[in-house]
LUMDREN-253174 format. One record per residue (C-alpha): residue in three letters; x, y, z. Coordinates in steps of 0.25 Angstrom, whole numbers, always signed. Layout:
LUMDREN-253174
   type       u       v       w
    ALA       X       Y       Z
...
END
This chain:
LUMDREN-253174
   type       u       v       w
    MET     -60    -166    +232
    GLY     -57    -179    +237
    ASP     -45    -180    +231
    PRO     -38    -194    +236
    LYS     -25    -187    +240
    PRO     -31    -171    +243
    HIS     -18    -164    +246
    ILE      -9    -171    +235
    LEU     -20    -171    +225
    SER     -26    -158    +227
    GLY     -12    -151    +228
    ALA      -9    -158    +215
    TYR     -21    -156    +208
    ARG     -21    -141    +213
    ALA      -7    -138    +208
    VAL     -10    -144    +194
    TRP     -23    -136    +193
    ARG     -15    -124    +194
    TRP      -7    -127    +184
    HIS     -19    -130    +175
    PHE     -26    -119    +178
    TYR     -12    -110    +174
    ALA     -12    -117    +163
    GLY     -27    -114    +157
    LEU     -24    -101    +163
    LEU     -11     -99    +153
    VAL     -16    -105    +141
    LEU     -32    -109    +139
    PRO     -33     -95    +131
    VAL     -24     -98    +122
    LEU     -28    -112    +122
    CYS     -42    -108    +119
    LEU     -38    -100    +108
    MET     -30    -111    +101
    ALA     -42    -121    +104
    LEU     -52    -111     +96
    THR     -42    -108     +85
    GLY     -38    -122     +83
    GLY     -53    -128     +84
    LEU     -55    -117     +73
    TYR     -43    -121     +64
    LEU     -48    -135     +64
    PHE     -59    -131     +55
    LYS     -47    -124     +45
    ASP     -54    -130     +32
    GLU     -67    -126     +36
    ILE     -64    -113     +38
    ASP     -54    -110     +28
    ALA     -66    -115     +18
    ALA     -76    -105     +22
    VAL     -65     -94     +23
    TYR     -59     -97      +9
    ARG     -72    -101      +4
    PRO     -75     -87      -6
    TYR     -60     -90     -10
    GLU     -59    -104     -12
    ARG     -72    -109     -19
    ILE     -70    -110     -35
    GLU     -76    -117     -46
    ALA     -70    -129     -49
    GLY     -61    -132     -61
    GLN     -55    -141     -71
    GLN     -40    -138     -71
    TRP     -31    -130     -63
    ALA     -24    -117     -69
    SER      -9    -115     -68
    PRO      -5    -114     -52
    ASP      +4    -105     -56
    ARG      -8     -96     -59
    TRP     -15     -99     -45
    THR      -1     -94     -39
    ALA      -1     -81     -49
    ALA     -16     -77     -46
    ALA     -14     -79     -30
    SER      +0     -71     -31
    VAL      -6     -60     -38
    GLY     -20     -60     -30
    ALA     -14     -62     -15
    GLY      -2     -53     -19
    GLY      +9     -61     -15
    ARG     +17     -76     -18
    VAL     +10     -88     -17
    VAL     +18     -98      -6
    ASN      +8    -110      -8
    VAL      -4    -116     -15
    ARG     -16    -124     -11
    VAL     -23    -133     -20
    PRO     -38    -136     -14
    ASP     -43    -150     -15
    ARG     -55    -146     -22
    PRO     -58    -142     -35
    ASP     -66    -130     -31
    ARG     -57    -124     -22
    ALA     -47    -113     -25
    VAL     -32    -114     -24
    ARG     -26    -107     -11
    LEU     -13    -100     -12
    THR      -5     -94      +0
    VAL      +1     -80      -4
    ARG     +11     -73      +2
    ARG     +12     -58      -1
    PRO     +26     -49      +0
    ASP     +21     -44     +14
    GLY     +20     -58     +20
    GLU      +6     -61     +21
    GLN      +1     -72     +17
    ARG     -14     -75      +8
    THR     -22     -86      +4
    ALA     -26     -84     -10
    PHE     -35     -92     -18
    VAL     -34     -95     -33
    ASN     -44    -102     -42
    PRO     -36    -114     -46
    TYR     -42    -115     -60
    ASP     -41    -101     -65
    SER     -31     -96     -55
    GLN     -41     -85     -51
    TYR     -37     -77     -37
    LEU     -48     -79     -29
    GLY     -43     -71     -17
    ALA     -35     -72      -5
    VAL     -35     -71     +11
    ARG     -27     -71     +21
    TYR     -17     -82     +23
    GLY     -25     -95     +29
    GLY     -37     -87     +32
    VAL     -46     -88     +44
    THR     -38    -103     +49
    GLU     -24     -97     +48
    ILE     -27     -86     +58
    VAL     -34     -97     +66
    LYS     -22    -105     +65
    GLN     -12     -94     +68
    THR     -21     -91     +81
    HIS     -21    -106     +84
    SER      -5    -107     +85
    LEU      -4     -92     +91
    SER      +5     -88     +79
    ILE      -4     -77     +77
    ILE      +2     -70     +89
    GLY     +16     -71     +85
    PRO     +28     -79     +83
    TRP     +30     -83     +99
    ALA     +16     -91     +97
    ASN     +22    -105     +96
    LEU     +29    -103    +110
    LEU     +14    -100    +115
    VAL      +8    -112    +107
    GLU     +19    -121    +115
    ILE     +15    -114    +130
    VAL      +1    -115    +126
    ALA      +1    -130    +122
    GLY     +11    -135    +134
    TRP      +1    -128    +144
    ALA     -12    -134    +138
    LEU      -4    -147    +139
    ILE      -2    -143    +154
    LEU     -18    -139    +155
    VAL     -21    -153    +150
    ALA     -11    -161    +159
    THR     -15    -153    +171
    GLY     -31    -155    +167
    VAL     -28    -169    +167
    PHE     -23    -169    +180
    LEU     -34    -161    +186
    TRP     -44    -169    +179
    TRP     -40    -183    +185
    PRO     -49    -188    +192
    ARG     -48    -187    +208
    LYS     -60    -191    +218
    ARG     -68    -179    +218
    ASP     -81    -173    +212
    ALA     -76    -170    +198
    GLY     -81    -172    +183
    VAL     -70    -182    +176
    LEU     -76    -187    +165
    THR     -89    -178    +163
    VAL     -95    -165    +169
    ARG    -102    -167    +181
    ALA    -116    -161    +182
    THR    -114    -148    +189
    PRO    -120    -136    +186
    PRO    -111    -127    +173
    SER    -110    -114    +182
    ALA    -102    -124    +194
    ARG     -86    -125    +192
    PRO     -88    -140    +192
    PHE     -95    -140    +179
    TRP     -83    -133    +172
    ARG     -73    -140    +181
    ASP     -79    -153    +175
    VAL     -80    -147    +160
    HIS     -66    -143    +162
    ALA     -62    -157    +166
    VAL     -69    -165    +156
    THR     -66    -157    +144
    GLY     -52    -158    +148
    LEU     -53    -172    +149
    TYR     -58    -175    +136
    ALA     -52    -164    +128
    GLY     -38    -165    +136
    ALA     -31    -174    +126
    VAL     -36    -166    +114
    ILE     -32    -154    +119
    ALA     -18    -160    +122
    PHE     -18    -166    +108
    LEU     -21    -152    +102
    VAL     -10    -146    +112
    VAL      +2    -155    +109
    THR      -1    -156     +93
    GLY      -1    -141     +92
    MET     +13    -141    +100
    PRO     +21    -143     +87
    TRP     +16    -129     +82
    SER     +23    -123     +95
    ALA     +38    -117     +94
    VAL     +47    -124    +104
    TRP     +42    -138    +106
    GLY     +36    -139     +92
    ASP     +49    -135     +86
    ARG     +56    -144     +95
    PHE     +46    -155     +92
    LEU     +46    -153     +77
    GLY     +62    -154     +77
    LEU     +62    -165     +85
    ILE     +54    -172     +75
    ARG     +63    -169     +62
    GLU     +76    -170     +71
    THR     +72    -185     +74
    GLY     +67    -187     +58
    ALA     +53    -190     +64
    GLY     +47    -179     +56
    ARG     +48    -174     +41
    PRO     +53    -184     +30
    PRO     +67    -182     +24
    ALA     +67    -176     +11
    PRO     +66    -186      -1
    ALA     +81    -190      -5
    ALA     +79    -182     -19
    ALA     +74    -170     -13
    SER     +83    -159      -4
    PRO     +82    -160      +9
    TRP     +71    -153     +18
    LEU     +72    -138     +18
    HIS     +67    -127     +27
    ALA     +58    -119     +19
    GLU     +58    -106     +21
    HIS     +46     -98     +27
    ASP     +39     -94     +13
    ASP     +43    -109      +9
    HIS     +36    -116     +20
    PRO     +29    -127     +13
    ALA     +12    -127     +17
    GLY      +4    -137     +22
    VAL     +15    -147     +24
    GLY     +13    -150     +38
    TRP     +23    -148     +50
    THR     +34    -160     +45
    MET     +35    -154     +33
    GLU     +34    -139     +36
    GLY     +46    -131     +32
    ALA     +51    -142     +22
    ALA     +54    -139      +8
    LEU     +63    -145      -3
    HIS     +72    -140     -14
    GLY     +63    -141     -28
    GLY     +75    -142     -36
    HIS     +69    -133     -45
    HIS     +66    -118     -47
    ALA     +52    -114     -48
    GLY     +47    -108     -60
    PRO     +34    -106     -68
    GLY     +23    -116     -66
    ALA     +31    -123     -55
    LEU     +17    -123     -45
    THR     +11    -129     -56
    ARG     +21    -140     -59
    VAL     +21    -142     -42
    LEU      +4    -144     -43
    GLU      +5    -152     -55
    THR     +15    -161     -45
    ALA      +7    -161     -34
    GLU      -6    -167     -42
    ALA      +1    -176     -48
    GLU      +8    -182     -34
    ALA      -7    -183     -29
    MET      -5    -173     -19
    ALA     -18    -173     -12
    ARG     -26    -159     -13
    PRO     -27    -149      -5
    TYR     -12    -146      -5
    THR      -3    -134      -3
    VAL      +9    -131     -13
    THR     +20    -122      -7
    ILE     +28    -113     -17
    PRO     +41    -110     -12
    THR     +47     -97     -14
    ASP     +63    -103     -15
    PRO     +62    -108     -30
    THR     +70    -121     -27
    LEU     +61    -126     -16
    ALA     +50    -137     -20
    TYR     +35    -134     -19
    THR     +28    -141      -7
    VAL     +14    -147      -9
    ALA      +8    -151      +3
    ARG      -6    -158      +5
    GLU     -16    -153     +14
    ASN     -19    -165     +24
    LYS     -29    -167     +34
    GLN     -22    -179     +39
    VAL      -7    -181     +42
    GLN      -5    -195     +33
    ASP     -10    -186     +21
    ALA      +2    -176     +23
    ARG     +11    -175      +9
    SER     +20    -165      +5
    LEU     +26    -164     -10
    TYR     +39    -156     -13
    ILE     +38    -152     -29
    ASP     +49    -146     -38
    SER     +45    -134     -46
    ASP     +44    -143     -58
    GLY     +35    -152     -52
    ALA     +45    -163     -46
    VAL     +42    -169     -34
    ARG     +53    -167     -23
    ALA     +46    -175     -11
    ASP     +34    -182      -8
    ILE     +32    -180      +8
    ARG     +21    -188     +15
    TYR     +16    -190     +29
    ASP     +21    -205     +29
    GLN     +36    -199     +27
    PHE     +35    -191     +41
    GLY     +41    -196     +52
    VAL     +34    -199     +65
    GLY     +36    -186     +72
    ALA     +31    -180     +60
    LYS     +19    -189     +59
    ALA     +15    -186     +72
    PHE     +17    -171     +72
    GLU      +8    -171     +60
    TRP      -2    -180     +65
    GLY      -3    -172     +77
    VAL      -5    -159     +69
    ALA     -16    -165     +60
    VAL     -24    -170     +73
    HIS     -22    -157     +80
    GLN     -28    -148     +67
    GLY     -38    -160     +67
    THR     -38    -165     +52
    GLN     -31    -178     +55
    TYR     -43    -186     +58
    GLY     -54    -179     +52
    TRP     -66    -172     +60
    ILE     -63    -181     +72
    ASN     -50    -175     +72
    ARG     -56    -160     +71
    TYR     -66    -160     +80
    LEU     -58    -168     +91
    MET     -47    -157     +91
    LEU     -59    -147     +90
    GLY     -63    -153    +103
    GLY     -50    -151    +108
    CYS     -51    -136    +106
    ILE     -65    -134    +111
    ALA     -61    -142    +124
    VAL     -50    -131    +126
    TRP     -59    -120    +127
    LEU     -70    -128    +135
    LEU     -59    -131    +144
    ALA     -55    -116    +145
    ILE     -68    -113    +148
    SER     -71    -121    +159
    GLY     -57    -118    +165
    VAL     -60    -103    +164
    THR     -74    -106    +170
    MET     -69    -115    +181
    TRP     -58    -104    +185
    TRP     -70     -94    +186
    LYS     -79    -100    +195
    ARG     -66    -103    +205
    ARG     -60     -89    +202
    PRO     -54     -84    +216
    ASN     -56     -68    +220
    GLY     -45     -62    +227
    ARG     -33     -55    +223
    LEU     -27     -56    +210
    TRP     -16     -67    +209
    GLY     -28     -76    +214
    ARG     -38     -73    +204
    LEU     -33     -83    +194
    GLY     -38     -95    +203
    ALA     -27    -104    +201
    PRO     -26    -115    +210
    THR     -16    -113    +221
    ALA      -3    -121    +220
    PRO      -3    -131    +230
    PRO     +12    -134    +237
    GLY     +20    -148    +236
    PRO     +30    -155    +228
    ARG     +18    -166    +224
    VAL     +10    -155    +219
    ARG     +21    -148    +210
    ALA     +25    -162    +205
    ALA     +10    -165    +200
    VAL     +11    -151    +192
    LEU     +25    -154    +186
    GLY     +21    -168    +182
    VAL     +10    -161    +175
    VAL     +15    -149    +170
    LEU     +31    -151    +168
    PRO     +31    -163    +158
    LEU     +23    -153    +149
    ALA     +31    -141    +152
    ILE     +45    -148    +148
    PHE     +38    -153    +135
    TYR     +34    -141    +131
    PRO     +46    -131    +133
    MET     +37    -117    +132
    THR     +28    -123    +140
    GLY     +37    -127    +150
    ALA     +43    -112    +150
    SER     +29    -106    +152
    LEU     +27    -115    +163
    ILE     +40    -110    +171
    VAL     +35     -95    +168
    ALA     +20    -100    +174
    LEU     +27    -105    +186
    ALA     +34     -93    +188
    LEU     +21     -85    +187
    ASP     +15     -95    +197
    ARG     +25     -93    +207
    LEU     +26     -77    +205
    GLY      +9     -77    +207
    ARG     +11     -85    +221
    LEU     +22     -75    +225
    ILE     +12     -64    +222
    ARG      +1     -71    +228
    ARG      +8     -73    +240
    ARG     +13     -58    +242
    LEU      -1     -53    +239
    ALA      -8     -62    +250
    PRO     -12     -57    +262
    ALA      -3     -58    +275
END
């Protein structure tokens, strides 16, 4: 290889390579799934527009009918209670209403705002909701958030060990460009793998880190820390009640992570015409469309009107009594520094903060994950050994020595400590690795 210190460097290199191999083996299938669904979700608006077109396109009119007639039409048509209403930003688009049926299933209903005609309903969220649930792994069950943290932590280990392996040494290898070797040769795929990791590694790491708030252990701890230190949501206005934690059915829609679950007492009981008065107030307060109005099941809670924004600095939530009085007007500049960073990371992760450049940069990261997986599997296939069952994985051998172990721990251990679920899975991986070596020794010929 031509390394300046072959015994030390080759041992450390092989040890880090071994963990890079195992990290890829553990998480690349799930990471590829998340990259595929994440890439699709970047085009949520375009997908929704195509899917909803038969229901959403209407003839523009002059004046809305009463919003209470919208909810009545949706309730009858979709067979349930309306929990929120999305007011469109174009006059030739229908109103979307989320309807919860008695069996708990949710539907997205469409109503013409000018004559209150029910236009139809689809499964809640449509195609992009399925994509979102698959991306977050929530489609597989309640423990999915734990898996998200494990996969994200190991993905960072992949990036960190990949940087170590890429680092230029005195050897004949592609560092910044792919060497002119035949595509059938292993060096070509090695260079594709290394150069792709070099140029896309930072984007992949960013996607992983900004996706961690969705995880169970680390995400909850991070959010809790932000709120405990006063760096999160702003205090409730003095004239309003303290923030309440809304029950599941009353969770405000579209308010973002910072204000998630935050509700205020409305001070008045809801009655006929309440939604109409709330919308009149939202329009009078110049709430930019599109926005979503959450209709609480608890009649003492305020309605929440949340702007559907692309850039975090445009975030705004109004809390309005059923009689139309504003209880609170919360904007981005009122957030603490932690909440601002948190919301900014989510917006960039979703490709909306900086327009099309942001979107296609994140898409590039998703494509790079697949290219890294394909090139990695191709390299393994070309060097796979033929032998006993326990040798067929083709993992690099684990060289002995404290300096070698220190090299691995220096890369892996900080990430395992910072992300608890990754640390727990690392202990399991070490135990399985040890068990595998013991079995191989037993099976080795005398």
